[in-house]
C-alpha positions, 0 to 999 in steps of 0.5 A, a space after each residue: 162393295 160389302 167391305 168398306 163404306 163408299 166416301 164423299 171426299 171434300 176434304 182438301 189434303 195436303 199434297 205428299 207424293 213420290 210417285 213413281 211412273 209405270 212404264 207405258 204400256 206397248 200399243 197404248 194411243 191417246 184417245 183410243 179404246 185399250 182392248 183390255 177385258 180388266 179394269 179397276 174401280 177408280 173412283 177418282 171423281 168421289 174419292 181423290 180430295 185435291 182437284 189441281 193434283 187430279 192428274 197424279 192418280 189420272 197418270 197412274 191410271 192410264 199406265 196400268 194399260 186397263 180397258 175399264 175403269 168404274 166411277 161414281 157418279 154420286 147422287 148427292 156430289 152430283 145434284 145436292 139440290 133439286 135442279 143444281 148440278 156439279 159436274 166439274 170433277 166429273 167432267 174432268 175425270 171422264 175426259 181424262 180417262 176417255 182420252 187415254 182410251 180407257 172406258 168408263 163404267 158409270 155407277 149411278 149411286 148413293 149417297 141419295 140426298 136429303 130431298 130426294 131421300 123422303 124423309 129418312 136419314 140413311 147415307 144410302 136410303 133408297 132414293 125416290 124413283 121419279 127423282 133418281 130416274 130424272 138424276 140419272 137422265 141428265 147425267 146420261 144426257 151430258 156424257 153419252 158421247 164418252 160413256 155407254 155403260 151405266 150402272 143403277 146402284 151398287 149391292 142393293 142387296 145388303 142393308 149398308 147400301 140399301 137401308 134399312 133392308 134389302 128390298 128387291 121389289 123397291 130396287 125394281 121399281 128403280 131399275 125399271 124407271 132408270 132404264 127408260 130415263 138411260 135408254 130415252 138420254 141414250 138409246 145406245 146406252 147399255 145398262 147393268 144391273 145392280 152389282 150383287 155378291 155372289 152366289 149369294 145372295 145374287 142368284 135370290 135377289 135377281 130371281 125376285 127382281 125378275 119376279 117383279 118384272 125387272 128382267 127386261 129392265 137391263 142389259 148385263 148382268 153384274 156380279 161380285 164374286 168375293 171368295 175371300 179368304 179362300 184363294 180363287 180356285 178353293 173358293 170356286 170364283 167361277 163355278 161358285 161365283 156365277 155358276 148359279 147366275 149363269 144357270 138362273 139367266 139361262 131360265 130367265 133369258 140369256 145375257 152377259 155376265 160382268 164382274 164389277 167387283 173382286 177382291 182380297 185385302 192386305 189388311 186386317 180391318 177389312 170384313 172378317 178380320 182375314 187378310 192375305 200378304 200382299 203377294 198372295 193378293 198379286 197372286 190371286 188377281 190374275 189367278 181370279 181374273 183368268 178363272 172367270 174370263 174363262 169360264 165366260 165373264 166379259 169384262 172383269 173389274 178389281 176392287 179397288 184402285 187405292 185403298 181408303 183408310 189404313 185398314 182397308 187393304 183392298 187397293 192396288 195401291 195402299 194408303 200410305 201417307 194419305 188419300 193423296 199418296 199415289 207412291 204407295 203401289 203393292 205388288 198387286 199393282 204391277 201385276 195388274 199392269 202385266 196382266 193387261 199388257 199380257 192379255 190386251 187384244 186376246 179372247 179366252 180360249 178355254 183352260 188347260 188340263 193337267 195330270 191324269 183323269 180316272 173314272 172312279 165311278 161310271 154308274 154302269 154297275 149302279 149298286 145300291 144308293 140308300 136316300 137319307 131322312 129327306 123324301 125328296 127325291 129318287 136316284 136311279 140307273 138310267 139310260 135316257 141321258 148317258 155321257 159314256 158307256 150305256 147308263 147313267 144315274 138319273 136324280 129325280 128331285 121336289 123341293 116343295 118348301 121355301 126352306 132349305 130342301 135337299 136330298 142326299 143318297 149314300 153309297 152303299 159300296 164307297 168309291 176310293 179316292 186315292 192318295 195323290 187326287 188334287 179334283 174330284 168331278 162330274 159329268 152333269 146333265 143339267 135341267 137349269 135348276 141352278 140347284 148346289 151339287 155335292 159330295 161327303 167324302 170320309 178321309 183317311 182320319 174318319 172326318 166326313 167332309 163336304 164339297 160343293 162340284 158346282 151348280 146345275 146348269 143348262 141340258 147338256 154334258 157339262 164336267 163340274 170339278 172341285 179341288 181337294 185341297 185346302 181347308 173347308 169351312 167348319 160348316 161343312 164338317 159332316 162327321 168326325 173330327 179333324 183338322 177339316 182338310 181332305 187327308 187322302 186317301 178317302 171314301 165317297 160317301 154320299 152325293 147331294 143335291 141342295 136348293 139354290 137358293 134356299 128359298 127355290 121350289 120345284 121338281 126336276 130331273 138331272 143326270 150324273 155320269 163319270 165320277 172322276 179323279 184328278 190327279 197329278 200336279 195341281 196346275 192350272 193353265 187359262 189360254 187366250 188367243 191373239 192372232 197367230 199366237 196363244 198366251 197360256 196363263 199358268 200357276 199350281 197350288 203347290 210346286 210342279 212341273 208341267 209340260 206344254 206342248 208347242 208348234 214354236 222353237 221358243 217362246 217367251 215367259 213373263 213373271 207377274 212383276 213384268 220380267 221376261 225371258 225366253 223359253 226355249 222348247 224340246 221335243 215339241 214342248 215346253 217343261 217349266 217349273 210352276 208355283 202359286 205366282 202365275 206367269 204368262 207364257 207366249 208361243 205358237 201352238 201349230 206346227 212351225 212352218 217358215 214357209 207354209 205351202 198349200 196343203 190339199 183340201 180334204 176328201 170330205 170338204 164341201 166349199 162354197 165360192 159364194 162365201 169363201 167358206 168350208 165345211 167337213 165332217 161331222 158339221 157337213 153331215 149335219 148340215 147335209 142331212 137335216 135341210 142343207 142350204 135352205 134351212 141353214 144358209 152359207 157357211 160365214 166363217 170358219 169352224 173354230 173354237 168359241 166360248 158358249 156360255 161358258 164352255 170352250 166348243 167347236 162351233 160354225 156360223 151359217 147365215 141363219 144359224 150355228 152349229 156347235 159340236 158336243 163330242 160327248 153326246 151320242 148322235 145326232 146330238 153331238 151337233 147342237 143348234 144354238 137358240 139363235 131366235 130366242 137369242 136374238 131377240 134377246 139381243 134386241 132386248 125383246 122379251 117373247 114372254 109379252 107377246 100376245 098369245 092365242 087358243 086352238 085354231 083350227 087347221 094349226 098346231 097349237 102349242 099350250 107350252 109357248 100359247 102361239 099356233 103355227 098354221 099355214 105356210 109356215 106351219 108346212 114349211 115346219 114340217 116339211 124339215 126336221 133334224 133325222 133322228 129314225 132314218 125313216 122317210 118324212 119327218 116327224 113332229 119330234 124331229 121338225 121340234 128339234 130343228 126349229 123349236 117351239 114358236 115364241 110368237 104368233 104371226 106378227 109385222 115387223 120391219 126387217 133389214 131392208 127396211 121393208 115389213 113383212 110377217 113373220 112368226 119367232 121360234 126358239 132356233 129360226 125366224 120364218 117370214 112370209 114372201 109373198 112377192 115370191 113363187 112357192 116355195 120360195 114363200 115362205 124363208 127363214 131369217 139370217 139370224 146367224 148374220 144378224 147376230 154375228 153383225 150386231 155383236 161386233 
């Protein structure tokens, strides 16, 4: 954590507790895992000073209903001398937390004992790699029956925790050795990379780690997206805190993203002296958690449980009378408990949208866009990728230096951003670069301000948007003078692409379409699903009234403090007044039917008694036109909404792949295939780039892009199938590429789930298997990657 030094507390402090227990959380049972995605940096074993009263903070943690606790396993505390281990505190804390159903994230961290510090005197000196790996192996071996998630160090991007200065190469070496030691002690353990402050320096540091060979030395990316003192919306905790890192991961190999620290301080002693009120801290906690989960973050861990000193302010509890005083809960403590209670057992189902969308630039009448002084790109009208209409804007760039490269395109006819606008967004077809897309807006007072829409993601259309309320930083004033706030109406002056990070180099092309103003209430809604009901987490930056469609006659509304009331729906909707403090609304979205009647089967539906599932609409058409049963297999689930790379999409799983609906794309690209060959390798912890490559061979199709040949029966099957683009007989190579992708390996022997060894070849979207025991054409089969991927992620 950037804000407060980690403390190793060994001093006994007198106990003076006036703790009022929180009510128990419904459904919580001793020893059962709590199905909550939220947690807190508890640090009980390393910070609570009195062993005899340790039950007090453990009980309080258990009463919050949280699912996760991040606990320090400090090198100097546990192994003060070589081979001498002190397990007492950690044994008790781990046992007490897991007994309450709380899963522990074990943070293997400093301070570094002098004997392992290689002569350095700093508390967080980088440890000797071999000695730290041995320490980690011993810790994991002891707790492997209770702790499955281990994080290797904390914020090595910060000189405070990697003295005297951050060194990505050195941390990469530590991570690689420690990962091996952890997996040797517990092959089922999952390794988190160190938490890094995002978007920067996290993106640069992760790229450097990959350069030094450490990308496959961990299972989970961990981020610390602090936006304080800005709100989670103005600070773009999801788009900025996660977006650039996700784009990097899409290039290097997709991994789950967890947030192992985020927070806001109620005290002026923290970092830059700026603070928020206790009630605002509580509001930001819940709003930030909702936005992060909606962006695809799997686990969200608040920093911190308790203030470590009177000037800290980041805790759910104030410092009070001292380190043993757990009676001074802030509003954030009750809000955190309510968050866990209301969202236990839910899955994210996307963001709700209130108000109106109005396109202000559609790029059909392109006009003129003048490039600035930076000769780093072009901006032209294009039909190569289009979201709406016939044209988009094609922005091609070349960033050639390791300094700050960017390119600015000034509008010849600045578009109007009208009064009443709350957000500005654009559809973007990315290239996976992770660069920052920004706009310059000149307001009614003549002040030109810069706003970051977000970061360029993977190929495919994505909507990036930024709130226009709030005050920008002084460095985001482009020209003029004023209050650093956008006084509407305003004009769009320029589009900017800025390299992210500054050291990034390279060239690429992105497409922009339908620059859009959102107007109406500045309200937010994050929807979560649980069984047959939804939980809508709702708030507004300014007082606003919103309507929520529902199929229920009534719902249950819960405030942050846990107060509950019944809301009655009228004309199929709830009408609610919202403010900055979030509320939870539980209700049923679908049409209420007390006695459901059998529904007639849709005429375009095709059902499979083999699995009991049906396909319909565009997914059925796509399945039937592009290979059917041999290529995709039977459906193994219904069409439903899932979060895919942070986006809520309609998807359906099949035995061999996943089909995704992208209605913003023109056919046939409105149905896309999951990259399950690549994703399955990542899930197995395998890097396709380490597979042996070859040179061109006679009678084979050689793909220089990946260095692999496709030959014989596999090549015949590859060429015989493909997506239908042109309506002509047979399959073109482009059509086969679209269906299966590039080869990621050559033919190689592997043992599959039936325990037998086969020759297989991996592709981006498939695994081809040779089955010589079968007669043609069944001697080459496609692997059941959909089944395997679904089974292993449960």
